[in-house]
C-alpha positions as CSV (number, residue, x, y, z in Angstrom):
1,M,4.7,-25.3,-7.0
2,K,7.4,-24.7,-4.4
3,R,8.6,-21.1,-4.2
4,E,12.3,-20.7,-4.2
5,I,12.9,-17.0,-3.4
6,Y,12.8,-17.2,0.4
7,D,15.3,-18.8,2.8
8,E,15.2,-19.9,6.4
9,D,15.6,-16.3,7.7
10,H,12.7,-15.1,5.7
11,E,10.5,-17.9,6.9
12,A,11.5,-17.3,10.5
13,F,10.5,-13.7,10.0
14,R,7.2,-14.8,8.5
15,A,6.5,-16.9,11.5
16,S,7.1,-13.9,13.8
17,V,4.8,-11.7,11.7
18,K,2.0,-14.4,11.8
19,Q,2.4,-14.8,15.6
20,F,2.2,-11.0,16.0
21,L,-1.0,-10.8,13.9
22,D,-2.7,-13.7,15.6
23,R,-1.9,-12.3,19.0
24,E,-2.0,-8.5,18.6
25,V,-4.2,-7.7,15.6
26,T,-6.8,-10.2,14.6
27,P,-8.7,-9.9,17.9
28,H,-9.1,-6.2,17.3
29,L,-10.3,-6.1,13.6
30,D,-13.9,-5.3,14.5
31,T,-12.7,-2.4,16.6
32,Y,-10.6,-1.1,13.8
33,A,-13.5,-1.4,11.4
34,A,-15.9,0.4,13.8
35,G,-13.4,3.2,14.3
36,H,-12.4,3.5,10.6
37,G,-8.7,3.3,11.4
38,L,-5.9,1.5,13.0
39,D,-5.4,2.8,16.5
40,R,-2.0,4.0,17.8
41,D,-1.6,0.9,19.9
42,F,-1.4,-1.1,16.7
43,W,1.4,1.1,15.3
44,L,3.3,1.1,18.5
45,A,3.1,-2.7,18.8
46,A,4.2,-3.1,15.1
47,G,7.1,-0.7,15.8
48,K,8.1,-2.6,18.9
49,Q,8.3,-5.8,16.7
50,G,10.5,-4.0,14.2
51,F,8.0,-4.3,11.4
52,L,8.0,-0.5,10.6
53,G,11.8,-0.2,10.3
54,L,12.8,-2.5,7.5
55,E,13.8,0.5,5.4
56,I,15.3,2.5,8.2
57,P,19.0,2.5,9.1
58,E,20.0,1.0,12.4
59,E,21.4,4.3,13.7
60,Y,17.8,5.7,13.6
61,G,16.1,2.7,15.2
62,G,15.4,0.5,12.2
63,S,16.8,-2.8,11.0
64,E,17.7,-1.7,7.5
65,A,17.2,-5.2,6.2
66,G,18.7,-4.4,2.8
67,D,16.7,-7.2,1.4
68,Y,13.3,-6.4,-0.1
69,R,12.2,-10.0,0.4
70,F,11.6,-9.2,4.1
71,N,9.2,-6.4,3.0
72,A,7.5,-8.9,0.7
73,V,7.1,-11.5,3.5
74,L,5.6,-8.8,5.8
75,T,3.2,-7.7,3.1
76,E,2.1,-11.2,2.3
77,E,1.2,-12.0,5.9
78,L,-0.6,-8.7,6.4
79,A,-2.6,-9.3,3.2
80,K,-3.7,-12.8,4.4
81,V,-5.6,-11.0,7.2
82,N,-7.2,-8.3,5.1
83,M,-6.4,-5.6,2.5
84,T,-6.3,-2.7,5.0
85,L,-3.2,-3.9,6.9
86,P,-0.8,-4.0,3.9
87,S,-2.3,-0.8,2.6
88,C,-1.8,1.3,5.8
89,V,1.5,-0.3,6.8
90,G,2.8,-0.2,3.3
91,I,2.0,3.5,2.9
92,H,3.9,4.2,6.1
93,A,6.8,1.8,6.0
94,D,7.3,0.9,2.4
95,I,6.2,4.0,0.5
96,T,6.7,7.2,2.6
97,V,9.6,6.2,4.8
98,P,11.9,5.4,1.8
99,Y,11.6,9.1,0.7
100,L,12.7,10.1,4.2
101,V,15.6,7.7,4.2
102,H,17.0,8.5,0.8
103,L,16.2,12.1,0.2
104,T,16.8,13.8,3.5
105,N,19.8,15.2,5.3
106,D,21.2,14.0,8.7
107,E,19.1,16.5,10.7
108,Q,15.9,15.5,9.0
109,K,16.7,11.8,9.4
110,A,17.3,12.3,13.1
111,R,14.0,14.3,13.4
112,W,11.7,11.8,11.7
113,L,13.1,8.3,11.3
114,P,13.3,7.2,15.0
115,G,9.6,7.9,15.5
116,A,8.7,6.4,12.2
117,A,10.4,3.1,13.3
118,T,8.7,3.0,16.6
119,G,5.2,4.0,15.4
120,E,5.3,7.2,17.4
121,I,5.4,9.2,14.1
122,L,2.9,7.9,11.6
123,T,3.3,9.0,8.0
124,A,1.1,9.4,4.9
125,I,1.9,10.6,1.4
126,G,-0.1,13.4,-0.3
127,M,-0.1,13.0,-4.0
128,T,-3.6,12.5,-5.3
129,E,-5.8,15.6,-5.6
130,P,-9.6,16.1,-6.3
131,G,-10.1,16.0,-10.0
132,G,-6.5,14.9,-10.6
133,G,-6.5,11.1,-10.1
134,S,-3.4,9.5,-11.6
135,D,-2.3,12.7,-13.3
136,L,0.5,13.6,-10.8
137,A,2.3,16.0,-13.2
138,N,-0.6,18.5,-13.2
139,L,-1.2,18.8,-9.5
140,K,-2.7,22.1,-8.2
141,T,-1.3,22.3,-4.7
142,T,1.2,25.1,-4.5
143,A,4.1,26.0,-2.2
144,V,5.2,29.7,-2.5
145,R,8.5,31.0,-1.1
146,D,8.1,33.6,1.7
147,G,11.5,34.5,3.1
148,D,13.0,31.4,4.6
149,D,9.6,29.6,4.6
150,W,7.2,28.1,2.2
151,V,3.4,28.7,2.3
152,I,1.4,25.7,1.1
153,N,-2.2,25.9,-0.3
154,G,-4.2,23.2,-1.8
155,S,-6.0,19.9,-1.1
156,K,-5.4,16.2,-1.4
157,T,-7.8,13.3,-1.4
158,F,-7.9,9.5,-1.0
159,I,-5.0,9.8,1.5
160,T,-4.4,6.5,3.3
161,N,-3.5,7.2,7.0
162,G,-4.7,10.7,6.3
163,G,-6.9,11.0,9.3
164,S,-4.2,9.9,11.8
165,A,-0.8,10.8,10.3
166,D,1.7,13.0,12.2
167,I,3.7,13.8,9.0
168,V,2.3,14.0,5.5
169,L,4.8,14.0,2.6
170,V,3.1,16.6,0.3
171,A,3.8,17.1,-3.4
172,A,3.4,20.8,-4.2
173,R,4.1,23.0,-7.2
174,T,7.0,25.3,-6.4
175,S,7.9,26.5,-10.0
176,P,4.7,26.6,-12.0
177,E,6.4,27.6,-15.2
178,K,8.4,24.3,-15.1
179,K,5.3,22.1,-15.1
180,A,6.3,18.6,-14.1
181,K,9.8,19.7,-13.4
182,G,8.6,22.3,-10.9
183,I,7.2,20.0,-8.2
184,S,8.8,19.6,-4.8
185,L,8.2,17.5,-1.7
186,F,7.6,18.8,1.8
187,A,7.2,16.9,5.1
188,V,4.3,18.7,6.7
189,D,3.6,18.4,10.4
190,T,-0.1,17.9,10.8
191,T,-0.2,20.0,14.0
192,L,0.7,23.2,12.0
193,D,-1.8,26.0,11.6
194,G,-3.8,25.8,8.4
195,F,-3.6,22.0,8.1
196,S,-6.9,20.2,8.5
197,V,-8.4,16.8,7.9
198,G,-11.6,16.9,6.0
199,R,-13.8,13.9,5.7
200,V,-12.6,10.5,6.7
201,L,-14.1,9.0,3.5
202,D,-16.9,6.4,3.5
203,K,-15.4,3.7,1.2
204,V,-17.0,0.7,-0.4
205,G,-14.5,-1.5,1.4
206,Q,-11.5,-1.5,3.7
207,D,-13.5,-0.2,6.6
208,E,-10.5,-0.5,8.9
209,S,-8.5,2.3,7.2
210,D,-8.7,6.0,7.6
211,T,-8.7,7.3,4.1
212,A,-9.2,11.1,4.2
213,E,-9.3,14.4,2.5
214,L,-6.6,16.9,3.5
215,A,-6.7,20.7,3.2
216,F,-3.8,23.2,3.3
217,E,-4.6,26.8,3.9
218,D,-1.6,29.0,4.2
219,V,0.4,26.2,5.9
220,R,3.8,27.6,6.7
221,V,6.7,25.2,6.6
222,S,10.4,26.0,6.8
223,N,13.0,25.2,4.2
224,D,14.2,22.5,6.6
225,D,10.9,20.6,5.8
226,L,11.8,20.4,2.1
227,V,12.5,16.7,1.2
228,G,15.1,16.3,-1.5
229,P,16.3,19.1,-3.9
230,L,13.9,21.8,-4.9
231,D,11.9,21.1,-8.0
232,T,12.8,17.4,-8.2
233,G,9.7,16.0,-6.6
234,F,8.1,14.5,-9.7
235,I,11.4,12.8,-10.6
236,S,11.5,11.3,-7.1
237,M,7.9,10.1,-7.2
238,M,8.6,8.3,-10.5
239,Q,11.7,6.7,-9.0
240,F,9.8,5.4,-5.9
241,L,6.6,4.4,-7.6
242,P,7.9,0.9,-8.8
243,Q,8.3,-0.2,-5.1
244,E,4.7,1.0,-4.4
245,R,3.4,-0.9,-7.4
246,L,5.3,-4.0,-6.5
247,G,4.0,-3.8,-3.0
248,S,0.5,-3.6,-4.4
249,A,1.1,-6.6,-6.6
250,I,2.3,-8.7,-3.6
251,T,-0.7,-7.6,-1.6
252,N,-3.2,-8.4,-4.4
253,L,-1.9,-11.9,-5.0
254,A,-1.4,-12.9,-1.3
255,H,-4.9,-11.6,-0.5
256,A,-6.5,-13.5,-3.4
257,R,-4.6,-16.7,-2.6
258,Q,-5.7,-16.7,1.0
259,I,-9.4,-16.4,0.1
260,L,-9.1,-18.9,-2.7
261,D,-7.6,-21.4,-0.3
262,E,-10.5,-20.8,2.1
263,T,-12.9,-21.2,-0.8
264,V,-11.4,-24.6,-1.8
265,Q,-12.0,-25.8,1.7
266,Y,-15.5,-24.4,1.6
267,A,-16.1,-26.4,-1.6
268,K,-15.0,-29.5,0.2
269,D,-17.2,-28.9,3.3
270,R,-20.4,-27.4,1.7
271,Q,-23.0,-30.0,0.8
272,A,-25.6,-29.6,-2.0
273,F,-27.7,-32.3,-3.6
274,G,-26.2,-34.8,-1.2
275,Q,-22.6,-34.2,-2.0
276,P,-19.8,-31.6,-1.6
277,I,-20.1,-28.8,-4.1
278,G,-16.5,-29.4,-4.9
279,S,-17.3,-32.7,-6.4
280,F,-19.3,-31.1,-9.2
281,Q,-17.3,-30.8,-12.4
282,N,-18.1,-27.1,-12.9
283,T,-16.7,-26.3,-9.5
284,Q,-13.6,-28.5,-10.0
285,F,-12.8,-26.9,-13.3
286,L,-13.4,-23.4,-11.9
287,L,-11.1,-23.9,-8.9
288,A,-8.5,-25.6,-11.1
289,D,-8.5,-22.6,-13.3
290,L,-8.2,-20.1,-10.4
291,V,-5.4,-22.0,-8.6
292,T,-3.5,-22.2,-11.9
293,R,-3.9,-18.5,-12.6
294,V,-2.7,-17.6,-9.1
295,E,0.3,-19.8,-9.2
296,V,1.4,-18.7,-12.6
297,T,1.1,-15.1,-11.6
298,Q,3.0,-15.8,-8.4
299,A,6.0,-16.9,-10.5
300,Y,6.1,-13.5,-12.2
301,V,5.6,-11.6,-9.0
302,D,8.4,-13.6,-7.3
303,Q,10.7,-12.7,-10.2
304,C,9.8,-9.0,-9.7
305,V,10.7,-9.3,-6.0
306,V,14.0,-10.8,-6.8
307,A,14.7,-8.1,-9.4
308,H,13.8,-5.4,-7.0
309,T,16.0,-6.9,-4.3
310,K,18.8,-6.6,-6.8
311,Q,17.6,-3.0,-7.7
312,E,16.9,-4.2,-11.2
313,L,13.1,-3.9,-11.3
314,T,12.0,-1.6,-14.1
315,P,9.0,0.7,-13.9
316,V,7.4,-1.1,-16.8
317,D,7.7,-4.5,-15.2
318,A,6.3,-3.1,-12.0
319,A,3.4,-1.7,-14.0
320,K,2.8,-5.2,-15.5
321,A,2.8,-6.8,-12.1
322,K,0.4,-4.1,-10.6
323,W,-2.3,-4.3,-13.2
324,W,-2.2,-8.0,-13.9
325,T,-2.4,-9.0,-10.2
326,S,-5.2,-6.6,-9.5
327,Q,-7.2,-8.1,-12.4
328,V,-6.4,-11.7,-11.3
329,Q,-7.3,-10.8,-7.7
330,N,-10.7,-9.3,-8.7
331,D,-11.5,-12.2,-11.0
332,V,-10.6,-14.8,-8.4
333,L,-12.6,-13.1,-5.6
334,D,-15.6,-12.7,-7.8
335,H,-15.6,-16.4,-8.5
336,C,-15.0,-17.2,-4.8
337,V,-18.2,-15.2,-3.9
338,Q,-20.1,-17.2,-6.5
339,V,-18.9,-20.5,-5.0
340,H,-20.1,-19.4,-1.6
341,G,-23.6,-18.7,-3.1
342,G,-25.8,-16.4,-1.0
343,Y,-23.4,-16.5,1.9
344,G,-20.8,-15.0,-0.3
345,Y,-22.8,-11.8,-0.3
346,M,-23.0,-11.5,3.4
347,N,-20.5,-9.2,5.2
348,E,-20.1,-11.7,8.0
349,Y,-18.2,-13.9,5.6
350,R,-14.6,-13.0,4.8
351,V,-15.1,-13.7,1.1
352,A,-17.6,-10.9,0.9
353,R,-15.4,-8.4,2.7
354,A,-12.4,-9.4,0.6
355,W,-14.4,-8.9,-2.6
356,R,-15.3,-5.4,-1.5
357,D,-11.8,-4.6,-0.3
358,A,-10.2,-5.6,-3.5
359,R,-12.0,-3.5,-6.0
360,V,-9.9,-0.4,-5.5
361,T,-6.7,-2.3,-6.5
362,K,-7.5,-1.7,-10.1
363,I,-7.5,2.0,-9.4
364,W,-4.9,3.0,-6.8
365,A,-1.1,3.2,-7.3
366,G,-1.9,4.3,-10.8
367,S,-5.0,3.0,-12.5
368,N,-4.7,-0.2,-14.6
369,E,-5.4,2.0,-17.7
370,I,-2.3,4.1,-16.8
371,M,-0.3,1.0,-16.3
372,K,-1.2,-0.2,-19.8
373,M,-0.2,3.1,-21.2
374,L,3.2,2.9,-19.6
375,I,3.6,-0.6,-21.1
376,G,2.4,0.5,-24.5
377,R,4.8,3.4,-24.6
378,D,7.6,1.0,-23.7
379,L,6.6,-1.0,-26.8
380,G,7.2,2.2,-28.9
381,L,3.5,2.7,-29.6
């Protein structure tokens, strides 16, 4: 079914993203995987193309597209290559940067946004903690006032871009007695004394990304590094999470659709018992089911993109999109592995790597169980 949400400008932008990926990125994927991270050349090249500044005002070096559909196009094209690219780029450009755009003063914007647009300043967001998971309201990291400074102690884990970030947006408890209403956000320079990167984590999939543990031992930051009003961090995180979850949904579906399209072609080309495996009724029925599931889901996600472009996407609808697409993605890729047979279990095949890469999508950006709780509460249950 033809999609109606993009116009000629969006498709021209899509073509430029695809050209960039084919020329600058795809030839280096093995290097990224071996190094467990995207190198700085990648970020600088993406910044030069303007792909990191879609949320950043022009006066600070961005394009301030003002149309989330451009973000969605970028995410879709990145996801067609692998899951790492939309994850790492999304954390920087779609998730962390909006905090810096909307919650900072003019001095802070001038300090951080130009480098974020060019790729000279790479960002990460430090929410999740060991033992905390999706329970952001009960985080343990603290920031204690000391004169005009704050002293941060604690740890974060599963931090995408954590091993290479220049700035980490850290959620810390500033007023413990206020519980969720006592959390603040700080932009922490990773060169500061007391900040350290622990392990770059050995994940099941997404070998190309540097997902790390971070430690804060008496890290001293100034009040000028406070992002947004004091004690409003939890509220801010809740306000920005729908965009993160929508980005996850777009990624999940584009990634699944790309591998499914490749699997359909494989079913046409692969011979068994003297005929293409796609000619067997079981394979036909299976692929018909998967294509239908993906296209029906696409219709919902597209409506979410339109709603978010109009600033009308609700947290509950974003939660629906996040959990449902991750389930569809994992179901589709599991079947795609099966269609490939033994080859589907070999890492040299894209379908195997895609299957591994996708499993985390039912966990990150809030686990699917948490998403269902949000939806259930909205139903008055």
